[in-house]
N, CA, C and O atoms as CSV, one atom per row, in Angstrom:
chain,resi,resn,atom,element,x,y,z
A,1,UNK,N,N,0.823,-1.179,0.000
A,1,UNK,CA,C,0.000,0.000,0.000
A,1,UNK,C,C,0.867,1.242,0.000
A,1,UNK,O,O,1.819,1.325,0.777
A,2,UNK,N,N,0.567,2.199,-0.842
A,2,UNK,CA,C,1.353,3.429,-0.874
A,2,UNK,C,C,0.762,4.466,0.074
A,2,UNK,O,O,-0.452,4.542,0.267
A,3,UNK,N,N,1.646,5.254,0.652
A,3,UNK,CA,C,1.210,6.294,1.554
A,3,UNK,C,C,1.039,7.600,0.791
A,3,UNK,O,O,1.790,7.900,-0.136
A,4,UNK,N,N,0.041,8.365,1.198
A,4,UNK,CA,C,-0.157,9.678,0.585
A,4,UNK,C,C,0.955,10.607,1.055
A,4,UNK,O,O,1.303,10.626,2.235
A,5,UNK,N,N,1.501,11.367,0.136
A,5,UNK,CA,C,2.538,12.337,0.491
A,5,UNK,C,C,1.885,13.652,0.853
A,5,UNK,O,O,0.746,13.925,0.474
A,6,UNK,N,N,2.612,14.452,1.581
A,6,UNK,CA,C,2.127,15.752,2.014
A,6,UNK,C,C,3.030,16.842,1.449
A,6,UNK,O,O,4.177,16.589,1.078
A,7,UNK,N,N,2.495,18.056,1.389
A,7,UNK,CA,C,3.328,19.185,0.977
A,7,UNK,C,C,4.492,19.316,1.951
A,7,UNK,O,O,4.353,19.067,3.148
A,8,UNK,N,N,5.632,19.710,1.417
A,8,UNK,CA,C,6.826,19.904,2.234
A,8,UNK,C,C,7.422,21.259,1.911
A,8,UNK,O,O,7.355,21.720,0.772
A,9,UNK,N,N,8.006,21.898,2.915
A,9,UNK,CA,C,8.660,23.190,2.721
A,9,UNK,C,C,9.880,23.281,3.616
A,9,UNK,O,O,9.805,23.016,4.815
A,10,UNK,N,N,11.003,23.658,3.027
A,10,UNK,CA,C,12.239,23.864,3.760
A,10,UNK,C,C,12.747,25.265,3.466
A,10,UNK,O,O,12.877,25.659,2.308
A,11,UNK,N,N,13.033,26.014,4.525
A,11,UNK,CA,C,13.641,27.336,4.368
A,11,UNK,C,C,15.144,27.112,4.213
A,11,UNK,O,O,15.797,26.591,5.117
A,12,UNK,N,N,15.686,27.507,3.070
A,12,UNK,CA,C,17.110,27.305,2.812
A,12,UNK,C,C,17.951,28.455,3.352
A,12,UNK,O,O,19.032,28.238,3.898
A,13,UNK,N,N,17.452,29.675,3.198
A,13,UNK,CA,C,18.200,30.848,3.617
A,13,UNK,C,C,17.274,32.046,3.580
A,13,UNK,O,O,16.226,32.012,2.934
A,14,UNK,N,N,17.658,33.098,4.268
A,14,UNK,CA,C,16.927,34.354,4.154
A,14,UNK,C,C,17.896,35.503,4.345
A,14,UNK,O,O,18.941,35.361,4.980
A,15,UNK,N,N,17.526,36.653,3.781
A,15,UNK,CA,C,18.376,37.831,3.868
A,15,UNK,C,C,17.507,39.058,4.056
A,15,UNK,O,O,16.556,39.281,3.308
A,16,UNK,N,N,17.841,39.851,5.060
A,16,UNK,CA,C,17.136,41.114,5.306
A,16,UNK,C,C,17.802,42.219,4.497
A,16,UNK,O,O,19.028,42.286,4.405
A,17,UNK,N,N,16.988,43.072,3.921
A,17,UNK,CA,C,17.501,44.266,3.260
A,17,UNK,C,C,16.799,45.459,3.898
A,17,UNK,O,O,16.050,45.300,4.862
A,18,UNK,N,N,17.033,46.607,3.382
A,18,UNK,CA,C,16.397,47.801,3.922
A,18,UNK,C,C,14.900,47.825,3.661
A,18,UNK,O,O,14.365,46.995,2.926
A,19,UNK,N,N,14.244,48.784,4.273
A,19,UNK,CA,C,12.817,49.032,4.045
A,19,UNK,C,C,11.931,47.851,4.408
A,19,UNK,O,O,10.951,47.587,3.711
A,20,UNK,N,N,12.247,47.137,5.473
A,20,UNK,CA,C,11.447,46.009,5.964
A,20,UNK,C,C,11.262,44.912,4.925
A,20,UNK,O,O,10.192,44.307,4.856
A,21,UNK,N,N,12.274,44.647,4.123
A,21,UNK,CA,C,12.203,43.616,3.090
A,21,UNK,C,C,13.077,42.433,3.483
A,21,UNK,O,O,14.219,42.599,3.911
A,22,UNK,N,N,12.520,41.235,3.330
A,22,UNK,CA,C,13.251,40.002,3.602
A,22,UNK,C,C,13.067,39.065,2.412
A,22,UNK,O,O,11.939,38.805,1.995
A,23,UNK,N,N,14.165,38.559,1.867
A,23,UNK,CA,C,14.119,37.575,0.798
A,23,UNK,C,C,14.335,36.200,1.409
A,23,UNK,O,O,15.295,35.988,2.150
A,24,UNK,N,N,13.436,35.260,1.098
A,24,UNK,CA,C,13.492,33.918,1.658
A,24,UNK,C,C,13.662,32.909,0.530
A,24,UNK,O,O,12.819,32.833,-0.364
A,25,UNK,N,N,14.747,32.129,0.563
A,25,UNK,CA,C,14.961,31.049,-0.399
A,25,UNK,C,C,14.384,29.783,0.202
A,25,UNK,O,O,14.618,29.474,1.370
A,26,UNK,N,N,13.627,29.052,-0.605
A,26,UNK,CA,C,12.986,27.852,-0.091
A,26,UNK,C,C,12.934,26.761,-1.140
A,26,UNK,O,O,13.120,27.002,-2.332
A,27,UNK,N,N,12.677,25.559,-0.663
A,27,UNK,CA,C,12.517,24.388,-1.522
A,27,UNK,C,C,11.459,23.504,-0.888
A,27,UNK,O,O,11.192,23.598,0.310
A,28,UNK,N,N,10.866,22.654,-1.693
A,28,UNK,CA,C,9.853,21.780,-1.129
A,28,UNK,C,C,9.288,20.802,-2.130
A,28,UNK,O,O,9.873,20.528,-3.178
A,29,UNK,N,N,8.126,20.284,-1.769
A,29,UNK,CA,C,7.460,19.274,-2.575
A,29,UNK,C,C,5.976,19.604,-2.644
A,29,UNK,O,O,5.330,19.811,-1.617
A,30,UNK,N,N,5.436,19.652,-3.867
A,30,UNK,CA,C,3.999,19.865,-4.096
A,30,UNK,C,C,3.366,18.479,-4.187
A,30,UNK,O,O,3.574,17.759,-5.164
A,31,UNK,N,N,2.592,18.107,-3.163
A,31,UNK,CA,C,2.014,16.761,-3.098
A,31,UNK,C,C,0.927,16.535,-4.141
A,31,UNK,O,O,0.698,15.396,-4.549
A,32,UNK,N,N,0.253,17.594,-4.582
A,32,UNK,CA,C,-0.794,17.457,-5.595
A,32,UNK,C,C,-0.167,17.133,-6.952
A,32,UNK,O,O,-0.611,16.222,-7.651
A,33,UNK,N,N,0.870,17.892,-7.316
A,33,UNK,CA,C,1.539,17.679,-8.606
A,33,UNK,C,C,2.629,16.616,-8.533
A,33,UNK,O,O,3.143,16.176,-9.561
A,34,UNK,N,N,2.983,16.204,-7.308
A,34,UNK,CA,C,4.053,15.242,-7.070
A,34,UNK,C,C,5.369,15.695,-7.699
A,34,UNK,O,O,6.042,14.938,-8.398
A,35,UNK,N,N,5.722,16.983,-7.422
A,35,UNK,CA,C,6.946,17.555,-7.973
A,35,UNK,C,C,7.670,18.376,-6.921
A,35,UNK,O,O,7.051,19.023,-6.075
A,36,UNK,N,N,8.992,18.337,-6.991
A,36,UNK,CA,C,9.826,19.190,-6.152
A,36,UNK,C,C,9.843,20.592,-6.736
A,36,UNK,O,O,9.633,20.778,-7.934
A,37,UNK,N,N,10.094,21.573,-5.886
A,37,UNK,CA,C,10.194,22.953,-6.354
A,37,UNK,C,C,11.233,23.690,-5.524
A,37,UNK,O,O,11.597,23.256,-4.431
A,38,UNK,N,N,11.701,24.798,-6.053
A,38,UNK,CA,C,12.592,25.704,-5.341
A,38,UNK,C,C,12.299,27.100,-5.846
A,38,UNK,O,O,11.889,27.281,-6.993
A,39,UNK,N,N,12.507,28.080,-4.996
A,39,UNK,CA,C,12.254,29.446,-5.411
A,39,UNK,C,C,12.541,30.429,-4.303
A,39,UNK,O,O,13.175,30.107,-3.298
A,40,UNK,N,N,12.053,31.641,-4.516
A,40,UNK,CA,C,12.289,32.721,-3.577
A,40,UNK,C,C,11.002,33.514,-3.384
A,40,UNK,O,O,10.227,33.714,-4.320
A,41,UNK,N,N,10.797,33.954,-2.163
A,41,UNK,CA,C,9.647,34.774,-1.814
A,41,UNK,C,C,10.183,36.013,-1.114
A,41,UNK,O,O,11.154,35.945,-0.360
A,42,UNK,N,N,9.539,37.144,-1.371
A,42,UNK,CA,C,9.953,38.399,-0.751
A,42,UNK,C,C,8.877,38.836,0.231
A,42,UNK,O,O,7.691,38.868,-0.099
A,43,UNK,N,N,9.306,39.172,1.438
A,43,UNK,CA,C,8.397,39.760,2.424
A,43,UNK,C,C,8.556,41.266,2.373
A,43,UNK,O,O,9.669,41.786,2.459
A,44,UNK,N,N,7.443,41.963,2.235
A,44,UNK,CA,C,7.408,43.407,2.387
A,44,UNK,C,C,6.483,43.649,3.563
A,44,UNK,O,O,5.283,43.387,3.487
A,45,UNK,N,N,7.048,44.150,4.649
A,45,UNK,CA,C,6.281,44.195,5.883
A,45,UNK,C,C,6.058,42.765,6.331
A,45,UNK,O,O,7.015,42.004,6.469
A,46,UNK,N,N,4.827,42.393,6.556
A,46,UNK,CA,C,4.515,41.033,7.014
A,46,UNK,C,C,3.884,40.168,5.927
A,46,UNK,O,O,3.407,39.070,6.215
A,47,UNK,N,N,3.874,40.643,4.688
A,47,UNK,CA,C,3.218,39.909,3.609
A,47,UNK,C,C,4.219,39.335,2.615
A,47,UNK,O,O,5.107,40.048,2.149
A,48,UNK,N,N,4.082,38.043,2.284
A,48,UNK,CA,C,4.974,37.428,1.292
A,48,UNK,C,C,4.466,37.670,-0.134
A,48,UNK,O,O,3.263,37.649,-0.394
A,49,UNK,N,N,5.405,37.898,-1.039
A,49,UNK,CA,C,5.099,38.100,-2.456
A,49,UNK,C,C,6.073,37.289,-3.293
A,49,UNK,O,O,7.165,36.948,-2.838
A,50,UNK,N,N,5.671,36.982,-4.519
A,50,UNK,CA,C,6.564,36.317,-5.449
A,50,UNK,C,C,5.806,35.402,-6.394
A,50,UNK,O,O,4.703,34.948,-6.091
A,51,UNK,N,N,6.412,35.139,-7.538
A,51,UNK,CA,C,5.782,34.290,-8.549
A,51,UNK,C,C,5.463,32.903,-8.011
A,51,UNK,O,O,4.478,32.292,-8.424
A,52,UNK,N,N,6.277,32.402,-7.102
A,52,UNK,CA,C,6.075,31.060,-6.565
A,52,UNK,C,C,4.715,30.916,-5.880
A,52,UNK,O,O,4.117,29.841,-5.915
A,53,UNK,N,N,4.224,31.988,-5.259
A,53,UNK,CA,C,2.941,31.910,-4.556
A,53,UNK,C,C,1.859,32.770,-5.209
A,53,UNK,O,O,0.761,32.902,-4.668
A,54,UNK,N,N,2.158,33.347,-6.352
A,54,UNK,CA,C,1.179,34.167,-7.073
A,54,UNK,C,C,0.153,33.265,-7.764
A,54,UNK,O,O,0.520,32.304,-8.440
A,55,UNK,N,N,-1.117,33.576,-7.592
A,55,UNK,CA,C,-2.198,32.722,-8.111
A,55,UNK,C,C,-2.127,32.503,-9.623
A,55,UNK,O,O,-2.481,31.424,-10.098
A,56,UNK,N,N,-1.682,33.490,-10.383
A,56,UNK,CA,C,-1.662,33.355,-11.839
A,56,UNK,C,C,-0.288,33.040,-12.419
A,56,UNK,O,O,-0.190,32.610,-13.569
A,57,UNK,N,N,0.769,33.245,-11.648
A,57,UNK,CA,C,2.122,33.046,-12.176
A,57,UNK,C,C,2.789,31.766,-11.701
A,57,UNK,O,O,3.763,31.318,-12.305
A,58,UNK,N,N,2.286,31.179,-10.641
A,58,UNK,CA,C,2.935,30.014,-10.049
A,58,UNK,C,C,2.638,28.741,-10.834
A,58,UNK,O,O,1.564,28.588,-11.416
A,59,UNK,N,N,3.590,27.852,-10.837
A,59,UNK,CA,C,3.410,26.537,-11.446
A,59,UNK,C,C,2.946,25.511,-10.411
A,59,UNK,O,O,2.712,24.350,-10.745
A,60,UNK,N,N,2.812,25.945,-9.142
A,60,UNK,CA,C,2.397,25.044,-8.062
A,60,UNK,C,C,0.876,24.927,-7.989
A,60,UNK,O,O,0.154,25.785,-8.496
A,61,UNK,N,N,0.405,23.870,-7.359
A,61,UNK,CA,C,-1.032,23.708,-7.141
A,61,UNK,C,C,-1.515,24.777,-6.166
A,61,UNK,O,O,-0.736,25.287,-5.362
A,62,UNK,N,N,-2.793,25.113,-6.239
A,62,UNK,CA,C,-3.333,26.143,-5.346
A,62,UNK,C,C,-3.209,25.717,-3.884
A,62,UNK,O,O,-2.965,26.551,-3.012
A,63,UNK,N,N,-3.375,24.431,-3.616
A,63,UNK,CA,C,-3.238,23.935,-2.251
A,63,UNK,C,C,-1.823,24.129,-1.723
A,63,UNK,O,O,-1.638,24.507,-0.566
A,64,UNK,N,N,-0.837,23.877,-2.552
A,64,UNK,CA,C,0.555,24.026,-2.148
A,64,UNK,C,C,0.895,25.502,-1.963
A,64,UNK,O,O,1.587,25.856,-1.008
A,65,UNK,N,N,0.425,26.362,-2.851
A,65,UNK,CA,C,0.650,27.806,-2.696
A,65,UNK,C,C,0.087,28.298,-1.374
A,65,UNK,O,O,0.740,29.058,-0.659
A,66,UNK,N,N,-1.132,27.863,-1.047
A,66,UNK,CA,C,-1.758,28.269,0.211
A,66,UNK,C,C,-0.977,27.733,1.410
A,66,UNK,O,O,-0.816,28.432,2.410
A,67,UNK,N,N,-0.498,26.511,1.312
A,67,UNK,CA,C,0.308,25.906,2.372
A,67,UNK,C,C,1.583,26.733,2.600
A,67,UNK,O,O,1.915,27.063,3.739
A,68,UNK,N,N,2.285,27.061,1.526
A,68,UNK,CA,C,3.519,27.837,1.618
A,68,UNK,C,C,3.243,29.202,2.234
A,68,UNK,O,O,3.933,29.625,3.161
A,69,UNK,N,N,2.240,29.880,1.719
A,69,UNK,CA,C,1.918,31.218,2.196
A,69,UNK,C,C,1.564,31.197,3.688
A,69,UNK,O,O,2.045,32.030,4.456
A,70,UNK,N,N,0.738,30.260,4.080
A,70,UNK,CA,C,0.333,30.152,5.476
A,70,UNK,C,C,1.527,29.864,6.387
A,70,UNK,O,O,1.676,30.481,7.442
A,71,UNK,N,N,2.365,28.933,5.976
A,71,UNK,CA,C,3.526,28.564,6.779
A,71,UNK,C,C,4.513,29.726,6.892
A,71,UNK,O,O,5.054,29.975,7.969
A,72,UNK,N,N,4.748,30.435,5.794
A,72,UNK,CA,C,5.673,31.562,5.821
A,72,UNK,C,C,5.153,32.699,6.703
A,72,UNK,O,O,5.918,33.293,7.463
A,73,UNK,N,N,3.875,32.998,6.608
A,73,UNK,CA,C,3.298,34.047,7.453
A,73,UNK,C,C,3.405,33.659,8.919
A,73,UNK,O,O,3.713,34.498,9.766
A,74,UNK,N,N,3.151,32.389,9.221
A,74,UNK,CA,C,3.276,31.918,10.598
A,74,UNK,C,C,4.717,32.057,11.088
A,74,UNK,O,O,4.953,32.532,12.199
A,75,UNK,N,N,5.674,31.648,10.267
A,75,UNK,CA,C,7.082,31.757,10.651
A,75,UNK,C,C,7.487,33.215,10.837
A,75,UNK,O,O,8.223,33.545,11.766
A,76,UNK,N,N,7.011,34.075,9.964
A,76,UNK,CA,C,7.325,35.505,10.078
A,76,UNK,C,C,6.774,36.065,11.385
A,76,UNK,O,O,7.471,36.784,12.102
A,77,UNK,N,N,5.531,35.736,11.689
A,77,UNK,CA,C,4.879,36.278,12.888
A,77,UNK,C,C,5.500,35.756,14.187
A,77,UNK,O,O,5.380,36.399,15.230
A,78,UNK,N,N,6.159,34.606,14.132
A,78,UNK,CA,C,6.823,34.073,15.330
A,78,UNK,C,C,8.289,34.469,15.412
A,78,UNK,O,O,9.005,34.024,16.309
A,79,UNK,N,N,8.746,35.316,14.467
A,79,UNK,CA,C,10.104,35.836,14.529
A,79,UNK,C,C,11.185,34.977,13.911
A,79,UNK,O,O,12.365,35.171,14.201
A,80,UNK,N,N,10.813,34.040,13.073
A,80,UNK,CA,C,11.799,33.127,12.474
A,80,UNK,C,C,12.808,33.830,11.561
A,80,UNK,O,O,13.895,33.302,11.323
A,81,UNK,N,N,12.463,35.006,11.053
A,81,UNK,CA,C,13.348,35.708,10.131
A,81,UNK,C,C,14.010,36.946,10.754
A,81,UNK,O,O,14.450,37.849,10.043
A,82,UNK,N,N,14.072,36.972,12.075
A,82,UNK,CA,C,14.709,38.105,12.777
A,82,UNK,C,C,16.200,37.905,12.890
A,82,UNK,O,O,16.897,38.753,13.447
């Protein structure tokens, strides 16, 4: 019997720049598409932006985009990128 896989996300690195901007490099697995991915997301203030999580530009499933966005916002709010 095969086990269902789940979305995965690993923060590889992050860098703070001026004007409350943080660039986050990440990699993971989209369980819906069954594909690995890597990319970068930019935080401006407390909101993440980038093609990887953009509804019309991303190659990831909507479920995986939502998972990434939710996890990143949670990590940001708990101070993971300080």
